[in-house]
VEXDREN-2710 file (C-alpha; in Angstrom, 1 decimal):
% VEXDREN-2710
k/r/px/py/pz
1/MET/108.5/118.5/95.1
2/GLU/106.5/117.7/92.0
3/ALA/105.1/114.5/90.5
4/THR/107.8/114.5/87.8
5/HIS/110.5/114.2/90.5
6/LEU/108.9/111.0/91.9
7/ILE/108.5/109.6/88.4
8/ALA/112.2/110.2/87.6
9/PHE/113.1/108.7/91.0
10/ASN/111.0/105.6/90.3
11/LEU/112.5/105.1/86.9
12/VAL/116.0/105.1/88.4
13/LEU/114.9/102.8/91.2
14/LEU/113.4/100.3/88.8
15/ALA/116.5/100.3/86.8
16/ALA/118.6/99.7/89.9
17/MET/116.4/96.9/91.1
18/ALA/116.5/95.2/87.7
19/SER/120.3/95.0/87.8
20/PRO/121.6/91.7/89.3
21/GLY/122.6/92.1/92.9
22/PRO/122.3/90.2/96.2
23/ALA/118.8/91.4/97.0
24/LEU/117.3/90.4/93.6
25/LEU/119.1/87.1/93.6
26/LEU/118.0/86.2/97.1
27/ALA/114.4/87.1/96.4
28/LEU/114.3/85.0/93.3
29/ARG/115.9/82.0/94.9
30/MET/113.8/82.1/98.1
31/THR/110.6/82.1/95.9
32/LEU/111.9/79.1/93.8
33/THR/113.1/77.1/96.7
34/GLN/110.5/77.9/99.4
35/GLY/107.5/79.1/97.6
36/LEU/105.4/82.2/97.2
37/ARG/105.0/83.1/100.8
38/ALA/108.7/83.0/101.5
39/GLY/109.4/85.0/98.4
40/LEU/106.9/87.7/99.4
41/ALA/108.3/87.8/103.0
42/THR/111.9/88.1/101.7
43/GLY/110.9/90.9/99.3
44/ALA/109.2/92.7/102.2
45/GLY/112.3/92.5/104.3
46/LEU/114.5/93.7/101.5
47/GLY/112.1/96.5/100.5
48/LEU/111.7/97.7/104.1
49/ILE/115.4/98.1/104.6
50/ALA/116.0/99.6/101.2
51/ALA/113.4/102.3/102.0
52/CYS/115.0/102.9/105.4
53/TRP/118.4/103.4/103.7
54/THR/116.8/106.1/101.5
55/GLY/115.2/107.7/104.6
56/ALA/118.6/107.7/106.3
57/ALA/120.1/109.4/103.2
58/LEU/117.4/112.0/103.3
59/LEU/118.1/112.6/107.0
60/GLY/121.8/112.9/106.4
61/LEU/123.2/109.6/107.8
62/ASP/125.6/109.4/104.8
63/ILE/127.3/112.5/106.3
64/ALA/127.7/110.6/109.6
65/PHE/129.4/107.7/107.7
66/GLN/131.8/110.2/106.1
67/LEU/132.6/111.6/109.6
68/PHE/133.0/108.1/111.1
69/PRO/134.2/105.9/108.3
70/TRP/134.9/103.0/110.7
71/ALA/131.1/102.7/111.2
72/TYR/130.6/102.3/107.5
73/VAL/133.4/99.8/107.2
74/ALA/132.1/97.8/110.1
75/LEU/128.6/97.6/108.7
76/LYS/129.8/96.8/105.2
77/THR/132.1/94.1/106.4
78/ALA/129.4/92.4/108.5
79/GLY/127.1/92.5/105.4
80/ALA/129.8/91.0/103.2
81/LEU/130.5/88.2/105.7
82/TYR/126.8/87.4/105.8
83/LEU/126.6/87.2/102.0
84/ILE/129.6/84.9/102.0
85/TRP/128.1/82.7/104.6
86/LEU/124.8/82.5/102.6
87/ALA/126.9/81.6/99.5
88/PHE/128.8/78.9/101.4
89/SER/125.6/77.4/102.8
90/MET/123.9/77.5/99.4
91/TRP/126.9/75.8/97.7
92/CYS/127.1/73.0/100.4
93/ASN/123.3/72.3/100.1
94/ALA/123.1/72.4/96.3
95/ARG/122.8/68.7/95.9
96/LYS/120.3/68.2/98.7
97/PRO/116.6/67.9/97.8
98/LEU/114.3/70.7/98.7
99/SER/112.7/70.4/102.1
100/GLN/109.0/69.6/102.1
101/ALA/108.4/71.6/105.3
102/PRO/106.3/74.7/104.9
103/ALA/108.2/77.9/104.3
104/ALA/109.1/80.0/107.4
105/ARG/107.9/83.5/106.6
106/GLY/109.5/85.0/109.7
107/ARG/112.9/83.6/108.8
108/ALA/112.6/84.7/105.2
109/PHE/111.7/88.2/106.3
110/ARG/114.7/88.3/108.6
111/THR/117.0/87.1/105.9
112/GLY/115.8/89.9/103.6
113/LEU/116.3/92.4/106.4
114/LEU/119.8/91.3/107.1
115/VAL/121.0/91.2/103.5
116/ASN/120.0/94.8/102.9
117/LEU/120.9/96.0/106.4
118/GLY/124.4/94.8/105.9
119/ASN/124.8/96.7/102.6
120/PRO/124.9/100.5/103.2
121/LYS/125.8/101.2/99.6
122/PRO/122.1/101.7/98.6
123/MET/122.1/104.6/101.0
124/LEU/125.1/106.2/99.2
125/PHE/123.5/105.5/95.9
126/ALA/120.2/107.0/97.1
127/SER/121.9/110.1/98.4
128/ALA/123.5/110.7/95.1
129/VAL/120.3/110.2/93.2
130/LEU/118.2/112.3/95.6
131/VAL/120.5/115.3/95.2
132/VAL/120.2/115.1/91.4
133/ILE/116.4/114.5/91.2
134/PHE/114.8/116.3/94.1
135/PRO/115.1/120.0/95.1
136/PRO/117.2/120.7/98.2
137/ASP/114.5/122.2/100.4
138/LEU/112.4/119.1/100.9
139/THR/110.0/119.2/103.8
140/LEU/109.8/116.4/106.3
141/ALA/106.5/115.4/104.8
142/ALA/108.0/115.3/101.3
143/LYS/110.8/113.1/102.6
144/ALA/108.2/110.7/104.2
145/VAL/106.4/110.5/100.8
146/ILE/109.7/109.6/99.0
147/VAL/110.4/106.8/101.5
148/LEU/106.8/105.5/101.4
149/ASN/106.9/105.7/97.6
150/GLN/110.1/103.6/97.5
151/LEU/108.7/101.0/99.9
152/CYS/105.6/100.6/97.7
153/ILE/107.7/100.2/94.5
154/GLU/110.0/97.7/96.2
155/LEU/107.1/95.6/97.4
156/MET/105.3/95.7/94.0
157/VAL/108.5/94.6/92.2
158/TYR/109.3/91.8/94.6
159/THR/105.7/90.6/94.6
160/ALA/105.6/90.5/90.8
161/PHE/108.8/88.4/90.8
162/ALA/107.4/86.1/93.5
163/LEU/104.1/85.6/91.6
164/LEU/105.9/84.9/88.4
165/LEU/108.5/82.4/89.8
166/SER/106.1/80.5/92.1
167/THR/104.3/78.9/89.2
168/GLY/104.6/75.2/88.5
169/PRO/106.6/75.5/85.3
170/ALA/109.2/77.9/86.9
171/ARG/109.6/75.5/89.8
172/ARG/110.0/72.5/87.6
173/VAL/112.7/74.3/85.5
174/TYR/114.5/75.1/88.8
175/LEU/114.2/71.6/90.2
176/ASP/115.6/70.1/86.9
177/ALA/118.8/72.1/87.3
178/LYS/118.9/72.7/91.0
179/THR/122.5/71.8/91.7
180/VAL/123.9/73.9/88.8
181/LEU/121.6/76.9/89.5
182/ASP/122.2/76.8/93.3
183/ARG/126.0/76.7/92.8
184/ALA/125.8/79.5/90.2
185/ALA/123.8/81.6/92.6
186/ALA/126.2/80.8/95.4
187/ALA/129.2/81.8/93.3
188/VAL/127.5/85.1/92.4
189/LEU/126.5/85.8/96.0
190/GLY/130.0/85.0/97.2
191/ALA/131.6/87.2/94.5
192/LEU/129.2/90.1/95.5
193/GLY/130.1/89.6/99.2
194/LEU/133.8/89.7/98.4
195/ARG/133.3/92.8/96.2
196/LEU/131.4/94.5/99.0
197/MET/134.1/93.7/101.5
198/LEU/137.0/94.8/99.3
199/THR/135.7/97.9/97.6
200/PRO/135.8/101.2/99.4
END
């Protein structure tokens, strides 16, 4: 494995992270509603599971899902239902003012974990990208470097988003349009959950 392989992988990873999806949407909203610490904790949970899915792809878990498709369907369905529940909760609470209680970092971290844990599609995406970018004879050490590299990139991206959106002006913009923005986010999360459930 050469440095050019990691650079190519990182470019693809950054492009994938920039596209709207449940992980990015959740990280942005947690920062806006609960502050910097919650945004960082959510990003850490999301990034950890995303890196674990890549590790699973490198170790061949995608083959196990092909052999036992019911396991993939069960995990995907559970993740979709969790997204739909988050969307429903967000929609119902859209008109409520934000809580003044300090952000619960443990809960934010667990939410990030659960959202990405219930979406095995990143592993299938990773396995396709890994085959194209990296040589087939990767050592265990090289695989560990790829997973650690992804974790670092994920944490840096989510940290940058959290720092940007935890500013006073960003929070004021959100508060001025909270009901509309929360219901728009709920609609997107619900649609993503339904799509995850209904697509093979």
